[in-house]
N, C-alpha and C positions, 0 to 999 in steps of 0.2 A: 379292818372294821370301816363303815360310812362315815364320809367326812362331807358336809356340807357347808357352803360359806356363800356370801353375797356382796351386796353392797351396790352403791351409785357413785357416778361421776359427773360432776356439773362443770359449766364451763362457761367461763366470761369471754367475750372477744370486745377488744379495746382498740380501733383505729388508731393509728398516728395521724392520719390526716384524714378529716370528713371528705366526701357527705357520709361515708357509713357510719351509722348512730352504733354506739355501743349497746351490746347485747348480752343476756345471760339466759342459759337454758340448761335442760339436762341433756346430756350427751347420751348417756343410756344407764340403764340399770340391771344386774346381771345378779344370777345366782349359779353357781356352780358347785358341783357334786363330785367324789370321788370314791369308789367302792374298790376296797385291796384283799385279794385272799392269797393263800401261799401260790405264788406263781402266775397270778391272775389280776385282772383290774379293768377297771373301765373309768371314764371321764366325760362329763357332761358341762356344756357351758352355755347357757340360755340368757340372752340378752334382750333388751326392750327398749324403746322411745317412739314418743307422739311421732307418728309419719316416717319412722325408720331413721337408721344413720345416714344414708345416702339417698339422694333424691329418686335413683331408680331403683330402691327397695321397693318389693311389693309386700311388703307386712310389718307391721309395728314390733311382731316378736319373732324372733330369729334364733336358731341353734348357730352359734359361733363355733363351738366345737363337739364332737360326740363321737368317742371311740371305744373301742375294747381291746384291751392289750393282753398280750400272754408272754412270759419269759421264754426262749428258746437257747441253747447252745451259740446259735448267731448272733444273738440280742434280743431286744423287746421288739415282737412283732405286734403293729396296729392295725384296726381296719377300723373304717368309718371316717368322719369328718375330720381334718386334721390342718392343722397349720403346716406350711410348705418347710421343709429343711432345706433353704436355699440362702445363703450368703449370711450377713451378720443381722440377728434381731435389731429391730427397731424400737428402740426405748424412748423416743422422744414422745411429745404429748401430742401433737398436731399431725405428726408423720412425717418423715423424709420424702424426697422426690421417689424413692424407692417404692413407697408405700403409694404415693400419688398412681405411680404407674403400673401397680399391679404386683410387683415383685413381692414385697413381704406383705405380712397384714392380709393375706388372700388365701383362706383356706379352700379346701377341695375334696371331695369323696374319692376314695381309696384306700389303698392299703402301702405297708412299708415296715422297715426294718430298722433298727437303731441299736448300736452297741458302742461298746468302749474297753479297751483292753490296757492295762499297765505296763510300761516297759521301764522297769526300773523306777525311778522318781516321776518319770515321764509318762505321757498317756496317749492314745490314738482311738479317734472317734469318729465314727462312721455312720451314714442314714442313706439310705436307699428307700424310693418310694415311687409308687405305681399313682398317677392321677388319673382318675378314671372319668371325672365330670367336674368342671367348677362350678361353684355356688353362688350367685349373685348376692344373696342375701349374707353379708359376712365380711364381704371384702371392702376393704379401706380405699380401695381406688378410687380418685376423683372422677367424678363424671365426666364424659365425653373424651376420656383419657383411653378406654381400651374396650376389652371384650365383656367388662363388666356392664357397662353402662350403654353397649352396641345392641340395638335391639334386634331381636330373632338371631343373637350369636352366641355359643357357647364353646367353651376352651374343654378339650377331651385329650384322652388319647396321649397322657404325659408321662414323661419320668423324669426324676431329680435325683442327684445325688450330690452328698457333702462329705468332707473327710477333714480333721483337724488334727495335728499333731501339738501339745503341750509340752514345754520344755520348762521344768521346773528347778530353778535356783535360788528357793530360799523365797526372799523378799521379791524377787526377779522373775517373773514368767514372760513366754513367747509362744505366740500361739499362731502359725501359718495357717491357712485354710484353703481350701478349693471347692469349687462350686459348679456345678453343671445341669442344665434343666432344658428339655425340650417340650414343646406343648402344640397341640393343633389348634386353631381356629378356623371353627365351621361355621358359616354363615348358610340362613335360611330363605335369603330374599334372592339369590342366583349368584350373588358374589362367588369367586372363587375361595377355597380356603387355602390357607398356608401355615406353616411352621415358626413358630417362636423358638429360635436358639440361644440360650444364654450361658454365659461362662463368667465367674468371678473369683478373684483371688484377694485375698485378705489378710491382714495381719494385724495382731493384736499385742501390745506391750504392755506390762504392768508393774509397776514399782511401789509396792505397800500400797497406799491409797489412792495412787495415780494410774491413769492407766491413759494409753494413746493407740489410736484403731484407725486402719485406714483401709479402703478397698477399691478396686478397679473391675469393672464389668463391661462385658462387649454383649452386644444383641445383634443376632442377623434375623430379621425380620420381614416384612413386607416393602418392598422399595418403593419409597414416595416420590413424585417429581417434586422438583423443587418449587416451593411456596404452597406445596399442598397444605388443604385447611382440614385435612382428614385426621383420623386417630392418631395422635403422636405415639402412644405405648405400642402401636403395630410397626413403626419406623426403625430401620436400622440406627442403632447409637451405640455411644461410647458414654460411661456415667463414672464417677466416682465419689466417696464419702471420706471425711475426716472426721472423726470426733475426740475429743478433750474432756477427760470425766477426772472429777476430783470426790473421794466418797467417804462421806464421815458419818460418826454412829447416827446422828439426826438430820444431817444437811448433804446435800448431794450438789456440786455444780458440774456441769458440762456445757459443751460448746460442740454443735454439730453443723458440717458444712457438706450439703450434696450438690450436685452439678450434673448436667445431663445434657447431652450433643445428640440433636435430632438430625441424621445426617441427611435424609431424601428431603425432610422439610426444611433443611438447612437454618434450624432453630437452635437456640441455645437458652439453658435455664439453669438458674442457681437459685438456692435456699438455704438460708443462715438462720442458727436456732440457738441462740444461747439459753439458758435456763437454770433455775435455782427450784430444787424440790427439799421439802421441809416434811420429815415426819417425825412428829415430837412423841407420838405414840404409834404402836403398830397396826392400829386399825385407821388411823388419819394420814392423809398424805396431801400435802399442798403444793401446788404448781406455778410457778410465775414462768411464762415462757416467751420470749420475743422472736418474732418470725419476720424476717428482711426477705421477699421473693422477688425476683424479676425474670421474664420471658420475653425474648426480642428473637425477631427473625420476619422473612416476608410475609406480611399480613397478619401479624401477631405483634401482640404487645401487653406486657401484663406487670403491672408493677403494685405491689402489697407490703406496708409493714403496719405491723399491729402486735398488741401484747395479747395472751392468750391466758387467762388465771384459769385453774382448775382446782377442783377439790374433790378426792377422792374417798368414801367411807367404806369401810371394808369390816365383816364380821363373820 
């Protein structure tokens, strides 16, 4: 049966230290649709906001996801525009450093297969995908970080794999995960292309309503000279993330810490995001998220402290 939903997410930004003035705006409105039949289905997620979500978007309305799927003995096969199955999902409001650097919240055109098998009370999941072409409209990547906002540049010829194993012990669950990815960065202005090779290991522990998650990430990219002011997301890097979450029927509390070391640029960055999410009814979600962010290195300096207020309406 077809299912259609949608809504809007409004955002307010309140800096802790002026001169940046407080502001409120519409982050984006969206309409989603799912169609399911026996063994087949399709999904579409269309979003829009005046001026596009990022400054490098070339449209006010874009397709965030759009794919068809079919059940097979090997798992669900998908083809179209899909989110990357790499690492941990980013559930923050403003996005972690992994979304800022294009690792998560970054869909691409391609195909893949995902499946799950039960082993007693435990379960094994896997996902394999081919990323034929990245799409700049849909990426959460911060402008000036990587391929999404690099003019005349595209992400192509990629492969991603992820596997997790869930150990179930009643109120306690433990889920280790492993992710691998390799994509090619191609330039049209004469610069040589190169490959971004990523590896991530993660572990999630849940005890009743409480969860603790950690991830460690390696990137083999384009080596930069010390003090380079070019795109940070291309650089060799090491990164990590830790999240604590307490989830109750109408309120969720979470604290997320992400940190990134850019080896060639000799720069370091961290981002702290404590938040409270209130869901009084299923179609309203209100978020208060504080973000504290620092970037230091030769020729680089960034310091940001602000509250982000969000209201999501879904139907």
